[in-house]
PDB file of the backbone (N, CA, C, O) and the ligand in Angstrom, with CONECT records:
HET     ZN  A 101       1
ATOM      1  N   MET A   1      68.524 170.861  44.930  1.00  0.00           N
ATOM      2  CA  MET A   1      67.346 171.645  45.078  1.00  0.00           C
ATOM      3  C   MET A   1      66.143 171.130  44.121  1.00  0.00           C
ATOM      4  O   MET A   1      65.042 170.859  44.599  1.00  0.00           O
ATOM      5  N   MET A   2      66.408 171.021  42.821  1.00  0.00           N
ATOM      6  CA  MET A   2      65.464 170.548  41.898  1.00  0.00           C
ATOM      7  C   MET A   2      64.893 169.148  42.247  1.00  0.00           C
ATOM      8  O   MET A   2      63.689 168.944  42.094  1.00  0.00           O
ATOM      9  N   ILE A   3      65.665 168.240  42.681  1.00  0.00           N
ATOM     10  CA  ILE A   3      65.210 167.037  43.183  1.00  0.00           C
ATOM     11  C   ILE A   3      64.309 167.040  44.331  1.00  0.00           C
ATOM     12  O   ILE A   3      63.352 166.270  44.402  1.00  0.00           O
ATOM     13  N   ILE A   4      64.566 167.790  45.119  1.00  0.00           N
ATOM     14  CA  ILE A   4      63.737 168.172  46.421  1.00  0.00           C
ATOM     15  C   ILE A   4      62.246 168.590  45.974  1.00  0.00           C
ATOM     16  O   ILE A   4      61.201 168.133  46.436  1.00  0.00           O
ATOM     17  N   VAL A   5      62.373 169.439  45.098  1.00  0.00           N
ATOM     18  CA  VAL A   5      60.890 170.095  44.639  1.00  0.00           C
ATOM     19  C   VAL A   5      60.247 168.936  43.919  1.00  0.00           C
ATOM     20  O   VAL A   5      59.071 168.671  44.166  1.00  0.00           O
ATOM     21  N   LEU A   6      60.976 168.184  42.995  1.00  0.00           N
ATOM     22  CA  LEU A   6      60.257 167.295  42.141  1.00  0.00           C
ATOM     23  C   LEU A   6      59.719 166.054  42.980  1.00  0.00           C
ATOM     24  O   LEU A   6      58.673 165.510  42.626  1.00  0.00           O
ATOM     25  N   SER A   7      60.391 165.626  44.035  1.00  0.00           N
ATOM     26  CA  SER A   7      60.008 164.574  44.898  1.00  0.00           C
ATOM     27  C   SER A   7      58.887 165.006  45.699  1.00  0.00           C
ATOM     28  O   SER A   7      58.012 164.187  45.982  1.00  0.00           O
ATOM     29  N   ASN A   8      58.816 166.205  46.097  1.00  0.00           N
ATOM     30  CA  ASN A   8      57.659 166.795  46.847  1.00  0.00           C
ATOM     31  C   ASN A   8      56.539 166.891  46.055  1.00  0.00           C
ATOM     32  O   ASN A   8      55.432 166.690  46.555  1.00  0.00           O
ATOM     33  N   ARG A   9      56.676 167.192  44.795  1.00  0.00           N
ATOM     34  CA  ARG A   9      55.434 167.263  43.796  1.00  0.00           C
ATOM     35  C   ARG A   9      54.932 165.828  43.796  1.00  0.00           C
ATOM     36  O   ARG A   9      53.746 165.594  44.030  1.00  0.00           O
ATOM     37  N   ALA A  10      55.817 164.853  43.535  1.00  0.00           N
ATOM     38  CA  ALA A  10      55.325 163.444  43.416  1.00  0.00           C
ATOM     39  C   ALA A  10      54.699 162.880  44.700  1.00  0.00           C
ATOM     40  O   ALA A  10      53.738 162.111  44.670  1.00  0.00           O
ATOM     41  N   ALA A  11      55.315 163.318  45.875  1.00  0.00           N
ATOM     42  CA  ALA A  11      54.669 162.995  47.154  1.00  0.00           C
ATOM     43  C   ALA A  11      53.246 163.514  47.282  1.00  0.00           C
ATOM     44  O   ALA A  11      52.325 162.779  47.638  1.00  0.00           O
ATOM     45  N   LYS A  12      53.074 164.934  46.952  1.00  0.00           N
ATOM     46  CA  LYS A  12      51.770 165.496  47.117  1.00  0.00           C
ATOM     47  C   LYS A  12      50.788 164.932  46.116  1.00  0.00           C
ATOM     48  O   LYS A  12      49.594 164.927  46.413  1.00  0.00           O
ATOM     49  N   LEU A  13      51.207 164.445  44.925  1.00  0.00           N
ATOM     50  CA  LEU A  13      50.498 163.798  44.020  1.00  0.00           C
ATOM     51  C   LEU A  13      49.867 162.587  44.412  1.00  0.00           C
ATOM     52  O   LEU A  13      48.683 162.332  44.192  1.00  0.00           O
ATOM     53  N   MET A  14      50.675 161.842  44.999  1.00  0.00           N
ATOM     54  CA  MET A  14      50.448 160.499  45.719  1.00  0.00           C
ATOM     55  C   MET A  14      49.323 160.696  46.772  1.00  0.00           C
ATOM     56  O   MET A  14      48.281 160.041  46.763  1.00  0.00           O
ATOM     57  N   ARG A  15      49.619 161.625  47.651  1.00  0.00           N
ATOM     58  CA  ARG A  15      48.703 162.008  48.819  1.00  0.00           C
ATOM     59  C   ARG A  15      47.313 162.455  48.276  1.00  0.00           C
ATOM     60  O   ARG A  15      46.289 162.090  48.855  1.00  0.00           O
ATOM     61  N   LEU A  16      47.273 163.225  47.192  1.00  0.00           N
ATOM     62  CA  LEU A  16      46.114 163.617  46.669  1.00  0.00           C
ATOM     63  C   LEU A  16      45.303 162.487  46.172  1.00  0.00           C
ATOM     64  O   LEU A  16      44.107 162.389  46.444  1.00  0.00           O
ATOM     65  N   CYS A  17      45.941 161.637  45.450  1.00  0.00           N
ATOM     66  CA  CYS A  17      45.417 160.379  44.857  1.00  0.00           C
ATOM     67  C   CYS A  17      44.743 159.604  45.983  1.00  0.00           C
ATOM     68  O   CYS A  17      43.601 159.155  45.892  1.00  0.00           O
ATOM     69  N   GLU A  18      45.579 159.469  47.117  1.00  0.00           N
ATOM     70  CA  GLU A  18      45.128 158.615  48.183  1.00  0.00           C
ATOM     71  C   GLU A  18      43.786 159.241  48.897  1.00  0.00           C
ATOM     72  O   GLU A  18      42.853 158.533  49.275  1.00  0.00           O
ATOM     73  N   ILE A  19      43.822 160.562  49.017  1.00  0.00           N
ATOM     74  CA  ILE A  19      42.795 161.369  49.686  1.00  0.00           C
ATOM     75  C   ILE A  19      41.583 161.067  48.808  1.00  0.00           C
ATOM     76  O   ILE A  19      40.541 160.799  49.406  1.00  0.00           O
ATOM     77  N   GLU A  20      41.573 161.072  47.597  1.00  0.00           N
ATOM     78  CA  GLU A  20      40.546 160.935  46.565  1.00  0.00           C
ATOM     79  C   GLU A  20      39.912 159.459  46.466  1.00  0.00           C
ATOM     80  O   GLU A  20      38.877 159.138  45.883  1.00  0.00           O
ATOM     81  N   GLY A  21      40.784 158.663  47.171  1.00  0.00           N
ATOM     82  CA  GLY A  21      40.391 157.271  47.283  1.00  0.00           C
ATOM     83  C   GLY A  21      40.778 156.293  46.013  1.00  0.00           C
ATOM     84  O   GLY A  21      40.112 155.335  45.620  1.00  0.00           O
ATOM     85  N   PHE A  22      41.953 156.751  45.502  1.00  0.00           N
ATOM     86  CA  PHE A  22      42.492 155.933  44.300  1.00  0.00           C
ATOM     87  C   PHE A  22      43.756 155.472  44.770  1.00  0.00           C
ATOM     88  O   PHE A  22      44.521 156.215  45.384  1.00  0.00           O
ATOM     89  N   ASP A  23      44.050 154.093  44.471  1.00  0.00           N
ATOM     90  CA  ASP A  23      45.364 153.583  44.880  1.00  0.00           C
ATOM     91  C   ASP A  23      46.377 153.507  43.625  1.00  0.00           C
ATOM     92  O   ASP A  23      47.481 152.974  43.740  1.00  0.00           O
ATOM     93  N   ASN A  24      45.976 154.010  42.564  1.00  0.00           N
ATOM     94  CA  ASN A  24      46.730 154.033  41.352  1.00  0.00           C
ATOM     95  C   ASN A  24      46.728 155.511  40.720  1.00  0.00           C
ATOM     96  O   ASN A  24      45.705 156.010  40.250  1.00  0.00           O
ATOM     97  N   VAL A  25      47.953 156.153  40.752  1.00  0.00           N
ATOM     98  CA  VAL A  25      47.943 157.498  40.213  1.00  0.00           C
ATOM     99  C   VAL A  25      47.420 157.611  38.808  1.00  0.00           C
ATOM    100  O   VAL A  25      46.621 158.514  38.559  1.00  0.00           O
ATOM    101  N   GLU A  26      47.764 156.853  37.955  1.00  0.00           N
ATOM    102  CA  GLU A  26      47.407 156.901  36.507  1.00  0.00           C
ATOM    103  C   GLU A  26      46.022 156.858  36.397  1.00  0.00           C
ATOM    104  O   GLU A  26      45.510 157.699  35.659  1.00  0.00           O
ATOM    105  N   GLU A  27      45.175 155.919  37.072  1.00  0.00           N
ATOM    106  CA  GLU A  27      43.787 155.714  37.145  1.00  0.00           C
ATOM    107  C   GLU A  27      43.217 157.098  37.709  1.00  0.00           C
ATOM    108  O   GLU A  27      42.306 157.638  37.083  1.00  0.00           O
ATOM    109  N   PHE A  28      43.666 157.623  38.741  1.00  0.00           N
ATOM    110  CA  PHE A  28      43.194 158.813  39.251  1.00  0.00           C
ATOM    111  C   PHE A  28      43.379 160.000  38.169  1.00  0.00           C
ATOM    112  O   PHE A  28      42.479 160.831  38.045  1.00  0.00           O
ATOM    113  N   LEU A  29      44.447 160.066  37.461  1.00  0.00           N
ATOM    114  CA  LEU A  29      44.620 161.178  36.532  1.00  0.00           C
ATOM    115  C   LEU A  29      43.726 160.999  35.399  1.00  0.00           C
ATOM    116  O   LEU A  29      43.122 161.970  34.942  1.00  0.00           O
ATOM    117  N   PHE A  30      43.585 159.757  34.879  1.00  0.00           N
ATOM    118  CA  PHE A  30      42.670 159.473  33.735  1.00  0.00           C
ATOM    119  C   PHE A  30      41.290 159.801  34.083  1.00  0.00           C
ATOM    120  O   PHE A  30      40.524 160.218  33.215  1.00  0.00           O
ATOM    121  N   ASP A  31      40.934 159.645  35.258  1.00  0.00           N
ATOM    122  CA  ASP A  31      39.414 159.669  35.684  1.00  0.00           C
ATOM    123  C   ASP A  31      39.048 161.235  35.656  1.00  0.00           C
ATOM    124  O   ASP A  31      37.889 161.645  35.594  1.00  0.00           O
ATOM    125  N   HIS A  32      40.224 162.082  35.712  1.00  0.00           N
ATOM    126  CA  HIS A  32      39.954 163.597  35.759  1.00  0.00           C
ATOM    127  C   HIS A  32      40.252 164.227  34.432  1.00  0.00           C
ATOM    128  O   HIS A  32      39.770 165.333  34.191  1.00  0.00           O
ATOM    129  N   LEU A  33      40.991 163.629  33.568  1.00  0.00           N
ATOM    130  CA  LEU A  33      41.368 164.211  32.384  1.00  0.00           C
ATOM    131  C   LEU A  33      40.213 164.737  31.460  1.00  0.00           C
ATOM    132  O   LEU A  33      39.282 164.010  31.113  1.00  0.00           O
ATOM    133  N   GLY A  34      40.340 166.082  31.079  1.00  0.00           N
ATOM    134  CA  GLY A  34      39.360 166.682  30.319  1.00  0.00           C
ATOM    135  C   GLY A  34      38.330 167.255  30.879  1.00  0.00           C
ATOM    136  O   GLY A  34      37.430 167.794  30.234  1.00  0.00           O
ATOM    137  N   GLU A  35      38.385 167.177  32.280  1.00  0.00           N
ATOM    138  CA  GLU A  35      37.163 167.889  33.034  1.00  0.00           C
ATOM    139  C   GLU A  35      37.625 169.401  33.275  1.00  0.00           C
ATOM    140  O   GLU A  35      38.788 169.797  33.196  1.00  0.00           O
ATOM    141  N   SER A  36      36.557 170.133  33.568  1.00  0.00           N
ATOM    142  CA  SER A  36      36.771 171.649  33.789  1.00  0.00           C
ATOM    143  C   SER A  36      37.278 171.890  35.055  1.00  0.00           C
ATOM    144  O   SER A  36      37.942 172.901  35.282  1.00  0.00           O
ATOM    145  N   VAL A  37      37.007 170.980  35.984  1.00  0.00           N
ATOM    146  CA  VAL A  37      37.867 171.159  37.294  1.00  0.00           C
ATOM    147  C   VAL A  37      38.540 169.763  37.751  1.00  0.00           C
ATOM    148  O   VAL A  37      38.072 168.687  37.380  1.00  0.00           O
ATOM    149  N   CYS A  38      39.466 169.846  38.431  1.00  0.00           N
ATOM    150  CA  CYS A  38      40.033 168.531  38.934  1.00  0.00           C
ATOM    151  C   CYS A  38      40.655 168.805  40.280  1.00  0.00           C
ATOM    152  O   CYS A  38      40.962 169.955  40.592  1.00  0.00           O
ATOM    153  N   PRO A  39      40.851 167.764  41.097  1.00  0.00           N
ATOM    154  CA  PRO A  39      41.429 167.773  42.387  1.00  0.00           C
ATOM    155  C   PRO A  39      42.743 168.529  42.621  1.00  0.00           C
ATOM    156  O   PRO A  39      43.677 168.245  41.871  1.00  0.00           O
ATOM    157  N   ALA A  40      42.941 169.508  43.624  1.00  0.00           N
ATOM    158  CA  ALA A  40      44.039 170.146  43.766  1.00  0.00           C
ATOM    159  C   ALA A  40      44.528 169.989  45.294  1.00  0.00           C
ATOM    160  O   ALA A  40      43.745 169.768  46.218  1.00  0.00           O
ATOM    161  N   ILE A  41      45.862 170.125  45.436  1.00  0.00           N
ATOM    162  CA  ILE A  41      46.248 169.961  46.868  1.00  0.00           C
ATOM    163  C   ILE A  41      47.337 170.946  47.174  1.00  0.00           C
ATOM    164  O   ILE A  41      48.204 171.254  46.356  1.00  0.00           O
ATOM    165  N   CYS A  42      47.243 171.472  48.508  1.00  0.00           N
ATOM    166  CA  CYS A  42      48.331 172.501  48.918  1.00  0.00           C
ATOM    167  C   CYS A  42      49.660 172.013  49.085  1.00  0.00           C
ATOM    168  O   CYS A  42      49.876 171.001  49.753  1.00  0.00           O
ATOM    169  N   MET A  43      50.600 172.684  48.506  1.00  0.00           N
ATOM    170  CA  MET A  43      51.832 172.291  48.372  1.00  0.00           C
ATOM    171  C   MET A  43      52.706 172.537  49.571  1.00  0.00           C
ATOM    172  O   MET A  43      53.861 172.115  49.532  1.00  0.00           O
ATOM    173  N   THR A  44      52.244 173.215  50.693  1.00  0.00           N
ATOM    174  CA  THR A  44      52.921 173.486  51.871  1.00  0.00           C
ATOM    175  C   THR A  44      53.126 172.245  52.691  1.00  0.00           C
ATOM    176  O   THR A  44      52.197 171.475  52.933  1.00  0.00           O
ATOM    177  N   GLU A  45      54.450 172.045  53.148  1.00  0.00           N
ATOM    178  CA  GLU A  45      54.744 170.925  53.923  1.00  0.00           C
ATOM    179  C   GLU A  45      53.818 170.777  55.145  1.00  0.00           C
ATOM    180  O   GLU A  45      53.601 171.700  55.930  1.00  0.00           O
ATOM    181  N   GLY A  46      53.286 169.535  55.245  1.00  0.00           N
ATOM    182  CA  GLY A  46      52.486 169.449  56.379  1.00  0.00           C
ATOM    183  C   GLY A  46      50.989 169.692  56.283  1.00  0.00           C
ATOM    184  O   GLY A  46      50.215 169.242  57.128  1.00  0.00           O
ATOM    185  N   CYS A  47      50.573 170.449  55.184  1.00  0.00           N
ATOM    186  CA  CYS A  47      49.273 170.846  54.908  1.00  0.00           C
ATOM    187  C   CYS A  47      48.673 170.037  53.819  1.00  0.00           C
ATOM    188  O   CYS A  47      49.176 170.069  52.696  1.00  0.00           O
ATOM    189  N   ASP A  48      47.658 169.334  54.074  1.00  0.00           N
ATOM    190  CA  ASP A  48      46.991 168.390  53.096  1.00  0.00           C
ATOM    191  C   ASP A  48      45.593 168.901  52.637  1.00  0.00           C
ATOM    192  O   ASP A  48      44.668 168.145  52.338  1.00  0.00           O
ATOM    193  N   TYR A  49      45.531 170.303  52.610  1.00  0.00           N
ATOM    194  CA  TYR A  49      44.252 170.975  52.190  1.00  0.00           C
ATOM    195  C   TYR A  49      43.984 170.567  50.722  1.00  0.00           C
ATOM    196  O   TYR A  49      44.920 170.595  49.923  1.00  0.00           O
ATOM    197  N   THR A  50      42.694 170.175  50.318  1.00  0.00           N
ATOM    198  CA  THR A  50      42.539 169.831  48.922  1.00  0.00           C
ATOM    199  C   THR A  50      41.248 170.651  48.411  1.00  0.00           C
ATOM    200  O   THR A  50      40.381 171.066  49.180  1.00  0.00           O
ATOM    201  N   ALA A  51      41.235 170.808  47.191  1.00  0.00           N
ATOM    202  CA  ALA A  51      39.905 171.630  46.735  1.00  0.00           C
ATOM    203  C   ALA A  51      39.827 171.157  45.173  1.00  0.00           C
ATOM    204  O   ALA A  51      40.733 170.542  44.610  1.00  0.00           O
ATOM    205  N   GLU A  52      38.772 171.490  44.655  1.00  0.00           N
ATOM    206  CA  GLU A  52      38.514 171.303  43.229  1.00  0.00           C
ATOM    207  C   GLU A  52      38.835 172.604  42.576  1.00  0.00           C
ATOM    208  O   GLU A  52      38.266 173.643  42.911  1.00  0.00           O
ATOM    209  N   MET A  53      39.818 172.545  41.570  1.00  0.00           N
ATOM    210  CA  MET A  53      40.317 173.817  40.926  1.00  0.00           C
ATOM    211  C   MET A  53      40.550 173.569  39.376  1.00  0.00           C
ATOM    212  O   MET A  53      40.520 172.400  38.993  1.00  0.00           O
ATOM    213  N   GLU A  54      40.763 174.505  38.525  1.00  0.00           N
ATOM    214  CA  GLU A  54      41.178 174.519  37.207  1.00  0.00           C
ATOM    215  C   GLU A  54      42.261 173.473  37.030  1.00  0.00           C
ATOM    216  O   GLU A  54      43.169 173.390  37.857  1.00  0.00           O
ATOM    217  N   PRO A  55      42.200 172.753  36.083  1.00  0.00           N
ATOM    218  CA  PRO A  55      43.336 171.810  35.830  1.00  0.00           C
ATOM    219  C   PRO A  55      44.718 172.459  35.571  1.00  0.00           C
ATOM    220  O   PRO A  55      45.751 171.792  35.638  1.00  0.00           O
ATOM    221  N   ASP A  56      44.708 173.742  35.281  1.00  0.00           N
ATOM    222  CA  ASP A  56      46.061 174.393  35.090  1.00  0.00           C
ATOM    223  C   ASP A  56      46.480 175.220  36.237  1.00  0.00           C
ATOM    224  O   ASP A  56      47.478 175.938  36.166  1.00  0.00           O
ATOM    225  N   GLN A  57      45.721 175.137  37.325  1.00  0.00           N
ATOM    226  CA  GLN A  57      45.921 176.005  38.600  1.00  0.00           C
ATOM    227  C   GLN A  57      47.173 175.480  39.307  1.00  0.00           C
ATOM    228  O   GLN A  57      47.375 174.284  39.516  1.00  0.00           O
ATOM    229  N   GLU A  58      48.037 176.525  39.674  1.00  0.00           N
ATOM    230  CA  GLU A  58      49.212 176.114  40.427  1.00  0.00           C
ATOM    231  C   GLU A  58      49.376 177.339  41.616  1.00  0.00           C
ATOM    232  O   GLU A  58      50.356 177.287  42.360  1.00  0.00           O
ATOM    233  N   GLN A  59      48.513 178.288  41.741  1.00  0.00           N
ATOM    234  CA  GLN A  59      48.633 179.097  42.685  1.00  0.00           C
ATOM    235  C   GLN A  59      47.310 179.386  43.443  1.00  0.00           C
ATOM    236  O   GLN A  59      46.966 180.523  43.765  1.00  0.00           O
ATOM    237  N   GLY A  60      46.590 178.246  43.704  1.00  0.00           N
ATOM    238  CA  GLY A  60      45.303 178.420  44.221  1.00  0.00           C
ATOM    239  C   GLY A  60      45.404 178.838  45.747  1.00  0.00           C
ATOM    240  O   GLY A  60      46.429 178.608  46.389  1.00  0.00           O
ATOM    241  N   TYR A  61      44.404 179.402  46.244  1.00  0.00           N
ATOM    242  CA  TYR A  61      44.323 179.973  47.568  1.00  0.00           C
ATOM    243  C   TYR A  61      43.976 178.759  48.571  1.00  0.00           C
ATOM    244  O   TYR A  61      42.947 178.099  48.423  1.00  0.00           O
ATOM    245  N   CYS A  62      44.803 178.537  49.491  1.00  0.00           N
ATOM    246  CA  CYS A  62      44.593 177.527  50.463  1.00  0.00           C
ATOM    247  C   CYS A  62      43.870 178.109  51.816  1.00  0.00           C
ATOM    248  O   CYS A  62      44.406 178.916  52.576  1.00  0.00           O
ATOM    249  N   GLU A  63      42.686 177.610  51.965  1.00  0.00           N
ATOM    250  CA  GLU A  63      41.936 178.145  53.124  1.00  0.00           C
ATOM    251  C   GLU A  63      42.390 177.495  54.529  1.00  0.00           C
ATOM    252  O   GLU A  63      41.883 177.867  55.587  1.00  0.00           O
ATOM    253  N   ALA A  64      43.323 176.557  54.467  1.00  0.00           N
ATOM    254  CA  ALA A  64      43.815 176.053  55.694  1.00  0.00           C
ATOM    255  C   ALA A  64      45.125 176.683  56.236  1.00  0.00           C
ATOM    256  O   ALA A  64      45.289 176.876  57.441  1.00  0.00           O
ATOM    257  N   CYS A  65      46.076 177.005  55.269  1.00  0.00           N
ATOM    258  CA  CYS A  65      47.171 177.797  55.630  1.00  0.00           C
ATOM    259  C   CYS A  65      47.366 179.181  55.098  1.00  0.00           C
ATOM    260  O   CYS A  65      48.278 179.910  55.488  1.00  0.00           O
ATOM    261  N   GLY A  66      46.384 179.560  54.093  1.00  0.00           N
ATOM    262  CA  GLY A  66      46.440 180.950  53.657  1.00  0.00           C
ATOM    263  C   GLY A  66      47.322 181.287  52.617  1.00  0.00           C
ATOM    264  O   GLY A  66      47.407 182.456  52.241  1.00  0.00           O
ATOM    265  N   GLY A  67      48.037 180.318  52.074  1.00  0.00           N
ATOM    266  CA  GLY A  67      48.991 180.532  51.021  1.00  0.00           C
ATOM    267  C   GLY A  67      48.410 180.439  49.657  1.00  0.00           C
ATOM    268  O   GLY A  67      47.394 179.758  49.520  1.00  0.00           O
ATOM    269  N   ASN A  68      48.925 181.034  48.644  1.00  0.00           N
ATOM    270  CA  ASN A  68      48.529 180.666  47.274  1.00  0.00           C
ATOM    271  C   ASN A  68      49.435 179.473  46.679  1.00  0.00           C
ATOM    272  O   ASN A  68      50.331 179.582  45.843  1.00  0.00           O
ATOM    273  N   THR A  69      48.999 178.365  47.287  1.00  0.00           N
ATOM    274  CA  THR A  69      49.966 177.037  47.162  1.00  0.00           C
ATOM    275  C   THR A  69      49.254 175.986  46.672  1.00  0.00           C
ATOM    276  O   THR A  69      49.830 174.918  46.466  1.00  0.00           O
ATOM    277  N   VAL A  70      47.962 176.135  46.428  1.00  0.00           N
ATOM    278  CA  VAL A  70      47.100 174.880  45.959  1.00  0.00           C
ATOM    279  C   VAL A  70      47.514 174.621  44.435  1.00  0.00           C
ATOM    280  O   VAL A  70      47.553 175.546  43.624  1.00  0.00           O
ATOM    281  N   THR A  71      47.773 173.508  44.156  1.00  0.00           N
ATOM    282  CA  THR A  71      48.211 173.111  42.806  1.00  0.00           C
ATOM    283  C   THR A  71      47.394 171.870  42.232  1.00  0.00           C
ATOM    284  O   THR A  71      47.253 170.859  42.920  1.00  0.00           O
ATOM    285  N   SER A  72      46.948 171.959  41.158  1.00  0.00           N
ATOM    286  CA  SER A  72      46.049 170.881  40.598  1.00  0.00           C
ATOM    287  C   SER A  72      46.963 169.564  40.246  1.00  0.00           C
ATOM    288  O   SER A  72      48.154 169.644  39.947  1.00  0.00           O
ATOM    289  N   ALA A  73      46.243 168.377  40.326  1.00  0.00           N
ATOM    290  CA  ALA A  73      46.918 167.147  40.102  1.00  0.00           C
ATOM    291  C   ALA A  73      47.521 167.201  38.633  1.00  0.00           C
ATOM    292  O   ALA A  73      48.635 166.708  38.455  1.00  0.00           O
ATOM    293  N   MET A  74      46.904 167.720  37.679  1.00  0.00           N
ATOM    294  CA  MET A  74      47.372 167.732  36.279  1.00  0.00           C
ATOM    295  C   MET A  74      48.705 168.494  36.256  1.00  0.00           C
ATOM    296  O   MET A  74      49.642 168.021  35.613  1.00  0.00           O
ATOM    297  N   VAL A  75      48.836 169.656  36.928  1.00  0.00           N
ATOM    298  CA  VAL A  75      50.079 170.254  37.118  1.00  0.00           C
ATOM    299  C   VAL A  75      51.060 169.496  37.670  1.00  0.00           C
ATOM    300  O   VAL A  75      52.144 169.429  37.091  1.00  0.00           O
ATOM    301  N   LEU A  76      50.841 168.818  38.855  1.00  0.00           N
ATOM    302  CA  LEU A  76      51.786 167.832  39.579  1.00  0.00           C
ATOM    303  C   LEU A  76      52.230 166.877  38.713  1.00  0.00           C
ATOM    304  O   LEU A  76      53.397 166.491  38.766  1.00  0.00           O
ATOM    305  N   ALA A  77      51.295 166.359  37.766  1.00  0.00           N
ATOM    306  CA  ALA A  77      51.757 165.276  36.928  1.00  0.00           C
ATOM    307  C   ALA A  77      52.320 165.703  35.579  1.00  0.00           C
ATOM    308  O   ALA A  77      52.478 164.914  34.647  1.00  0.00           O
ATOM    309  N   ASP A  78      52.620 167.026  35.531  1.00  0.00           N
ATOM    310  CA  ASP A  78      53.035 167.590  34.252  1.00  0.00           C
ATOM    311  C   ASP A  78      52.215 167.296  33.094  1.00  0.00           C
ATOM    312  O   ASP A  78      52.739 167.141  31.991  1.00  0.00           O
ATOM    313  N   LEU A  79      50.954 167.208  33.273  1.00  0.00           N
ATOM    314  CA  LEU A  79      49.933 167.096  32.158  1.00  0.00           C
ATOM    315  C   LEU A  79      49.489 168.387  31.642  1.00  0.00           C
ATOM    316  O   LEU A  79      48.818 168.437  30.611  1.00  0.00           O
ATOM    317  N   MET A  80      49.851 169.531  32.352  1.00  0.00           N
ATOM    318  CA  MET A  80      49.457 170.917  32.010  1.00  0.00           C
ATOM    319  C   MET A  80      50.639 171.719  31.744  1.00  0.00           C
ATOM    320  O   MET A  80      50.524 172.906  31.440  1.00  0.00           O
TER     321      MET A  80
HETATM  322 ZN    ZN A 101      47.840 174.901  52.834  1.00  0.00          ZN2+
END
């Protein structure tokens, strides 16, 4: 169970990085470190809604699927 959740988080982080136009996750995270907002992505399977949210956000509202499932890149990377 834990492994599934973790790999899903990693996959979403990769996807978010790709959507933001970076091909390197570290570069992508470094670029947003210390900012008041950072890219976030919906954790629902099959939903790739993204938004700018607080770096510690992990229950942001998704306008695409309606869930409180939008999680920031920093949380996904365990930097928050
Ligand atoms: Zn969604």
